[in-house]
N, C-alpha and C positions, 0 to 999 in steps of 0.2 A: 216745266209739267212733269216730262218721265228725261229719263237715261238712264245709260249704260259705258260699260269700256270692255271690249276685245281685244285681248292679246293673242295675236297670231305669232304662231312658233313655226319656224323651218324657211324652206327659199319662201322668199317673197313673192314668189308668182303661182308658187301652190302649196301654200304653208301645211305640215305634217297636224298640226293641232290649232284649235283656235280655243280660248277659255273665255267665260262673261262672267261679268262678276260688276258690284256696283248698280245692280238693278235696282234703280229707284223712281218713284212714284211719288211726286207732291201730294202733302194729307187731302188736301183739298180736291184733291181728282182721284183719291183711292176706289177702288168698286166700280169702278166703270170699266173695264176690262181695256183699261191704258197700259199694263204691262204686258198682257197677252198679245195686245195691238204689235208693241215692241218688240217683244221676243220675236213674234212671227217673221216682222222684216228684219234681225237681224240675223234670224235661221235662212230667211232667203238669200240674205246678198253674204253669205258665209257658202251657200250653195252646195259642195259637196266634202267642204270640211269638215273635218269630224271634231265634233265641239265637246266641251267640257265646264263646271260649273259645280259649286260649292251651296248646298240650299240648303237655308232655316227651316225648321218644320215648319212655318207659315210659305213658303214659299214654295213647297216641295210639289205639294198639289198640283200646283199649274204645270209648274214642268216637265211631271207624270204625266199630265195630260197632251202637252206637246210630244211626249215622246222618248222624253229622256228616261233612261235607268238607271238606277243604285248600283254603284261598283262598289264603295265603301262609305266610310263615314271617318270623322276626324272629331278629337275634341278640344278643344279649348281651355289651357289651363294658364292661370296666373296667379301671379304671389310673387311675394321674393323669395330669393333664391338661399336657403339656411346651407352652407357647405358642412361636410360631415363625411364619416366612414374612409376607405384607406383612398390612398393617393389614387386617381386614376396612372395606368399604367402606359397610356398612351400620351405620346407625345405632340402637345401643340403648340401651336407660335405664331403671331400676325402674319397676317399673309403681305408679301410684297410683290413687285410689277412684274416679277419676273414667276410668279405664281400663276398668271393668268392663263396661260395654255393650258398645263396640268389641270386646273382646276375645267374649263371650258370641255376638255376633253373627257374628265370623268362626269360631270352636268349630264352634258349631251347621252351618256349610255345609262345614267338614273332616270333622267327625267324622260329620256324615249325622243325626244326633237332636241334640236340644234334650239338654244336661246341667248345667242352672243350678244344679238343687240340690247338684252336687258339686262345681262350679268355683267357688262363690260363699265355699268353704271352703278355698280354697289360698290365702287370703294368711295366715288363718291357722295351715294347717298345713305351708304351706313354710317355708322359712327364707330363699330368693328367689322372687320374681316378676318375669319382666324382658319386655319389650317390644321389637317391633323398629320402627322409623318410617322412613314415606316421604312427606315433604309433607305432613306432620301428621297420617296417618294409618296405621293400625296393619297393619304386612303377615305380622307373625309375633310370638308369645309363648310362653315357657316358664317351669319351674320347678326349682326342685333341693329336693328335701325330705329328710330324714337319716333313714336307715335303716340299723344298727348302724354301721359305722364308712365308709359311704360317703354320700356326696349322688345320690339317684337325680333324674336327668335327666327329667322329663315332666312333661308332655305338652309337646312340641315339634312345635309346627305354625308352619308358614313357607312365605312364597310359594316360593321356590326354596330351592337347597343353599346358595347363600353366605349366604342371611339365615338359614339353622341353622347354617350354622357360629358367623355372628357372634352367635349369640344364646346357642350353646355355651360358645364363648370367653369371652365376658361375665359366664357364670355360675361359669366357669372361675378368673376372676380377680379369682372376692370370695369363695375357699375354701380351705381346707387340705388337706379331705380328698379321696381319690382319688373321683373320679365313676362312674357305671354307668349305664349307659341300653341300651334296646331298641331296635334301630333294625330297622324296616321292611328287608329286602335287596332291595327293589328300589332303595333309594336308595343304591346300590353308591359312587357317588363321598364320598357323605357319611362310611360307613363306613369306607372307603379312607383318610380323611383323620383319623377319628379311632383310627384302629389308626398312622398315622404319627405322630402328638400322645400314642401313649403309653397309648394304650386295648388290652388284649391281647382277645383271643375267648373267651369264657367258655362259651358253647353255644347252640344254634341250637332253636328251638321253632315248633310247629306254628300257625299261625292257624288258628281252623274256626269254620263256622258251618254251622248247622242251620236249616231252612226259607225261606232265602233262599240267591237264588246266589253273593252273595260280600259284602264288607261298602257298606252307605252311605256316601255322604260323596266326598269327593276325597282318594285315596291317592297322589297326587302332591303333597299341599301336607302328608301326614300323617307324621311321622317318626316320631315313638314315641309310643308309648302315656302314660297319664300312670299308669298299671299293669298289667303283665300279668293282673294277676286284675279289674281295670275296665275295661279296654280306654281 
């Protein structure tokens, strides 16, 4: 009839953040208030844990009614990546087992909560996991994981836009599938570059929070989520 997923981040007994995603109601039960009741149940169960979600234009009115506030937007782009232009100056390479601890440390800074339990599954879940490096230090990382006929790029965490570009280009060079990703619209330069490289806009979603004024972490280095459902 109805379902959703809540992914908790931080200490197990007192999570720092809960990401709500995949809120689904069977079509034959639509417009009966079931989604609203499900969300109220989730919010009650999460108690004082701050919440975030990514809302479509159709879902946003319900979430606003429940007290969620818009704190940003993400744009989904999709298409075959067309390489071109100057070679990236940033060095990228496939991640190794030794990179896991530095990746987790960087991610905790940028995401604003510990998500070790999710990221340690990335090597098995993703077809590619790559890092950007400078003077032996990891300054960004990303993954490409399969979804239907595409490779989804996410998470995409990078020191700056040039690093993010290098990471995306390195993923694209090792797949024959179209890419799909959800980019924080504040990263205008990266979005414009992706569109120049062949990725077309698909849709715009609202990033919303409940119980906190904004997402934790460093948005200047957070370019794309792991998934819109899990943050």
